[in-house]
N, C-alpha and C positions, 0 to 999 in steps of 0.2 A: 710916638704918643698915641697916634690913631690905632696902631697895631695892638698896643696895650689895652686900649679901650674896647677893641673888638673881642678881646679875650674875656672880658668881664661878663659874668652871668648876672644881669641886672635884676632878674626876679629874685634869685637867692640873696643877692646883696641887699636889696631893698627890704626883703623880709627879715633878714638877720639884724639889720641896723635899725629898722623902724619898730620892730616888736618890743624891745625894751622901752622905747619912748612911749609907745601906745600903752604899754602896761603901766608905766609910771603915771601917765595922764589919767588913765581909767581908775587907778587906785586912788589918786588924789581926789577925783570927782566922787568916787564911792565914799571915801571918808568924810568929804565935805558935805555931801547930801544925805547919806544914810547913816553916817557914823560908824564906829567900830562895832562889829558883831562877830560871834564865833562861827556861825554857819559857813561863811565863805572859806574860812581857814580849815574847817573839817573837810569840806569838799576838796580844797587844795591838797590836803594831806592824802586823801583817798586817790585822787587823780595823779598825784606825784608818784605814788607807789604803783598804781595800775599801768601808767604809761612808761615809767622807768623800768619796771621789771619786764614789761613787754619788749623793751629794747634789749636788756641784758640777758634775761632768761629765754626770750623769744628770738628776736632778730639775731642776737649774738650766739648764744650757746646752742640753740636749737637749729635755726635755719642756716647760719654761717658755718658752724663747726660740726653739726650733727652729733653733739656730745651726748644726746639721749633721744629717745623717741617719745612723742606725746600724742594723746588721742586727738581726734579731729576737733572736738569742742574747745580744747585748750589751744590748739594751733590757731583756730579761728579767733579766739579771744585775744591772743597775742597780736594777731594781724590787725584787728579792729582798734585796740588801744595803742598798739605800736604806731598806727597812723596818726593817732592823737598826739604823739610826741613831736610831730612835724620834722621827721628826720629822713623823709623819703620812704618809698615802698620797701618792703622786706627784700624784694628781688634786687633792687638797685643797691640798697644798703649792704646786703650780704655779699653781692658780687664785688663791690668795692673793698669790703673788709677782707675777703679772701685774697684779693690782689695785694692788699697791705701786708698780709702775712707772707705771701710768696715773694714779694719784692721789697721787704721792709728796709727802710733807710736808704733807698735808691730813688732815682728820678721816676721810676715806675710806681713807686709807693704813692697812693693818692694823698695821704697826709703825712708826708715824709718829715719826721721829727728833726732831721738834720738841717732843715730849712728854718728852724727857729720855733719858739713857742707859739707866736701868734699865727704863723702859717699852719702848723699842725692842729692848733686849737680851733680856729675858725676861718683863717685866711683862704685855705684851699677851697672852701665852699663858694667863695666869691668869683671863682674862675670857671669858665666853660670846660667841659670835659673834652679831652683830645678826641679827634674824629675816629681814631683807631679803636677806641673803647666804647664809643657811643652806640647804644642799642645792642651791645653784646653782653649777654648774661650767662651765668653758670647754667649748664644744661639741666642738671637735676632740679634746680629751682624753677626753670622755665617749663619743666614738665609737671610741675605741681599745680593742680587746678586751683587750690585755695590761694596759693601765693600769686598766681596770675590774676585771680579775681580781685585780690587786694590791689595789685599793681594797676589794674584797669580802672578801678574806682577809688584810687588813693586819695585824690583831692577832696571829693565830697565826704569820704570817710574821715579824713583828717579834720575838715572844718566842722563836721557834726560832732565827732567824738571829742575833739580838742577845744572847741570854742562854744558851739551851740549847746551841747549837753551840760557843761558846767553852768552856763547861764540859766538854762531851764531848771536845773537843780537849785540854783540860787533863788530863782523866782518862787520855787516851791517853799522856800524858807524866807520869803518876803524880801530877798535881796538879789534881784537879777543882775544889777550892775556889779555887786560884790562877787557874784559867781563868775561873771564874765571877766572882771578885772583881776581877781586874785587866783581863782581856780582855773581860769582860762588862760589869759595872756601872761600873767606873772609866772604861773606854773610852767608854761611852755618855755619861757626864758630860763627859769631855774633848772628844769630838766635838761635843756640844751647844754648848759655849761657844766652840769654835773657829769653828763655822759661825754661831753667833748674833752673833759679832763683826761679821759682814758687815752685819747690820741695825743695829748700834749704833755701834761705834767707826769703822767705815768711812764713817759719816755725820758724824763728829766730828773725827777725826784725819787730817791730810794736806792736800793742795792740790786746789783745783777747777781742774784743768788744762784741761778741754775744755768745761766748762759751768758757768755761774754761776747757773743758774736753780733749782738744788736743792741739798740739803745733802750729796750724795754726794761723796766725796773719794778722791784717789789717795794710797796710802801703801805704799812698798816694805817697810816694817817689818811692817805688817799682812798683807801678801801671804804672809809666812812662816807666819802663824798661821791663814790662811784658804784654804789650798790654791791660792793664786794669785789669790784674789778681791779682794785689797787695792787693785787699781787700779780702784776702784769708780766714780770720776767718769767715766772712759772708758766703763765698762760702761753707765752710765745714759745716756750720750750715744749710744752705738752698741751697743744691747742685743742685736742679732742677730749680732754678731761673735763667732766661736767663741773669740776670745782676750780676755783682760783685760789682760795685759801684752804690749804689741805689739812691744817691742824684744827682740832675741835674749837680752839679758842680764837682762831682767826676770824675776823668779821667778814663774812661772806653771805649776806642775806639771800643773794640769788641762788647760791648752793642750797640753802635751807628751803627755799621755795620749791626747787626742783626735787629735792629729797622728800619733802612733804607730799608733793604730787605723786611720787612713786608709791608712797605708803598708802595713799587712798585710791590707787589704781588708775591714775590719770597720766602717768609717765612710766617708762620702762627702759631697759637697756642703758642704764647710766654708765658711761665709760669712766674708768679710773685707771690711772697709771700705777704700776706696781711700785711698792716701797723701794725695791731694789733698783729700779730704773731712776727713781727720784734721787736716791742717795748717790748713785753713780754720777748723775748730772751735777749734783752739788759738789761732789769731790773734785770732779774735773774742772769745774769753774773755779773752785778754790785754788787748785793746783796751777792753773794758768795765771791767775792773778799773783800768786806768791812767787812763782818762778820768774815772773817779769821783774819783781822787786829784788829777789835774791836768786840769781841763776845758779849759784853753787849748790842749792838745795834740790835741784831738779831730780837727780837720781834718787835721793832719799825720799822725796815726796812721792815719786812714782811707786817705789817699793812699799811705802807705808799705805798709800792709797789702795794698792792691791790687797794688802793685809786687811784693811778695814772692810773692803768689799767682800772678801772671802768670809770674814767673821759675821758680817750681816747676812750673807747668803746661808751660812750654816745655821744661824739662829732662826731665820725664816723657815727653812726646811724642817727643822725639828718642831717648830711651833705648828706648822701645817700638819705634820704627822701626828702630833699630840691631839690636835682638835679632831682629826679624822678618826683616830682610834677611840676617842672619847664618845663619838657618835655611834660607831659601828659595833663595839663590843656588846654582846648579848648577856642577859642576866645569868645564864648557866655558867658563864666564865667569869663570874664576879671576882673571885680570888685572883685569877690570872690578870684580870683587867686592872685591879688596883695596884698590883705589883708592877705591871708594865707601865702604867700611867705614872706611877711614882718615880720609876727609873727615868722615863722620858722627861718628866718635870724637872728632875735634877739636871739632866743634860741641857735642857732648855735654859735653866738658870745660869749654868756655867757658860753656855754659848752667848747668852745675853751679857754676862759680865765681861767676857772676852771682847765682845763688840764694843761695849761702853769704854773699856780701857783703851782699845785701839783708837776709837774715835776721839777720846779725850787727848791722846797724844797728837792726833791729827790737828785738832783745834789749837793746841798749844803751838804747834809748828806754824800753822797758818797765821795765828795772831801775833806770834813772836818768832819770826823766821831766823832771827839772829841767835836764838837760844837753842842749844842742842836738846833733843827730846830724850828724857830719861828712859833708860831701858831699851833704847833703840840704836 
C-alpha cells in the first residue's frame, strides 16, 4: 500500500480531482449572486477554441509531429494559450506524445489504452513519471528557445492565461466571478476531457481503417468532441500529415485552422500523404481483416488488391500529366494543345472508370467475403 501511495503524483491528482468541484461551486455562486448572463459564455467559447486549438494545432500537430511550419508569432501564441489549457508545457506534452506513438499499446506508452478507458483518459496523470523518463526531453524541442521559455515559465503562464485573464475579461463585462467560473475553471475541465478523449475513446470507439497494428480508431462522432482529432487511426498510420480528416467533408477544424494560416502566410510546408499511400494502407488493412475471417480468400484478395493499386496509380499518373500539360502548353500550340489534352482527358476518364470498377469489386469482397466477385 505504501509503495502504491509513493507512486501517486499528488499535485496532479489534486488538481484534476478538485478542478471540477471548484468549477461547480464557482458556477453555482455566480448564478446565485450575479444571475445568468451571456458574457461569460462568450468568453468561455473564445477560450475553449483558443486553448483547444493551441493543443491540437500547436502542441500536437506542430510541436509533436512537425506536420507543418509556423511563424514565430503563431508558435508563441500556441505556447501561451496552450499553457492555459493546463496540460503541461509543450516540451513535456510533446515528448510524452512522441513516446506514445513510438511505444503505442505497450507498458512504455504513457497513456496505454490497453490498460482501460479510465487509465488512458485520466488515470495515467495521477502517477509519477518513471525515473528513466524524468527530465529527458526530445532534443529538437529542447533546442527551441520559445519552447524552453514556455517550459520555464509554464506555471505563471498557465495561471494568468487560463484563470486570471478570463476573470479580468469577465470583470470588463461586469461579471468577474462568471469569467472565473465559466470561462476559467469550467472551460479548463471541459477542454481537459475533450482532448483526453483522444487518448482514451479514440482508442476504443470507431474503425481501424488504415492500420490493424494498434488500438487507434477513426470516429466521425469523436471528431466533433476532439477538434477533429477523431480520425485517430489515420493519424497513427500517417502521423506527420497535417490532416486527420482527409476528406473535404470530414470534420477537422484543426486542419482548417492550419490551412487558413497557410493561406495568409503564417504557416508553410504542410505535409500531406499521397493518395496512393493512403489507398495502399486502407487496402492492406481491409485485406488483413477479411482474410482473418475468410482465409480461403487470401490469394484472391492479394491479386485484386494489386489490381486496384495499379489502376489507382495509372489514374493518378495520367491526371498529373494532364494538369502539367494544361499549365505548360503555350498559345502558339493551341491546336496541338486541345487535341493532346482531349486525348489525355479521355484516357483519364477510362483510367478512373477502371479504378472505380476494381475498387467496387474490392469493397464487395471485403463486405461480403462469402460471395464470389463478378468478373474476377
